[in-house]
C-alpha positions, 0 to 999 in steps of 0.5 A: 749488347757488347759487353763493353757497353754492359761494363761501361753501364755498371761503371755508371752504377757504381758511381751513384754509390760513390762519393764525390773524390773517393775511388774503389778498386772495383774494375777488377771484379766487374767482369767476374761478377757479369759472367755470374750475374748472367747465371744468376739471371738467366734463373729469374727472367720471364721465359718469354724474354728468352731463347730456349735450345733443343733439348738433344732427344738421338745422337751419333750417325745415324741418330739413336734416341738417348731417351730411356722408358721405365714404370710409364715415364720417359728420360732424357738426359740433362745437358750440361750447361742446363741451367732451367726448363723452358718446356716439354710436352710429349703427345697426349700431353694436355699441356705442357710443362715449363718447371722442372720439379725435385724429388725434395718438392712435394709434388714429387711425393705425389708419385707414389700416390696411386690417385695423384701420380702424373697422368696425361691430364696432370703430367710432371717434369722433375729433375732426379739422377737415374743409374744407367747400364754402366753403373754411372748416375745420370741427371735426367728430366723424368717425365711422366705421363709416358708409355714406351713407345717401343718401336714407335719415335716419340717426338715431345717438345723438348726445350731448355734454357742454357748458360750465356755470356752476358752480351749474348742476353736480350738487350731487354734484360741489361738493365736488370743485368747491370743493377745486378751486378752492381749488387754484387760489386759492392759485396765483395767492396764491403759496401752491405747497406751500398749492396742492398739500395742496388738489390732493391734497384735490380729486384724494381727492373725484375719485376718491371719485366715481369709484369709486362 
């Protein structure tokens, strides 16, 4: 849906929470909060309703690999516009991974246990920081188990969800998006009770999508 149409939906929802004859100065807030809401929704919406993008594995021309291998793991640089993982699956993995954990996740701590460490039947993808050859900390997808292929090229399925404009989202997400934006606008205007009511509507809308 076009941006103007989404903004109109937010205005309609705002009118539902505005007493007759009362004017709230919300127009100036909708634009920035709509962009913020779209980013938040990308992190919460069902993956099947989002459009994935290929994670770059090479750079330059002719292409050269940017994947680093160490300790039976592959390290893929995380794109700057990364929001969440869509899917990574390396050859030999028995299943694809659709959620990246962090070093704070208890599952990541298991990687120090030789009996629980990631393998082909139980792969793990984590977003970590690792220092490169220039002593610069780079954010990577740490993928295990992956053996260094040497001169052979490994081509995994590697997809992620990137940032996008509100109008680029799947139209089926527009109702949830407009409720989330309405929640944020009401919060900025100092209407916490009404913001909670709008948030309930957002939650219901999102739950409906999750149950589809």
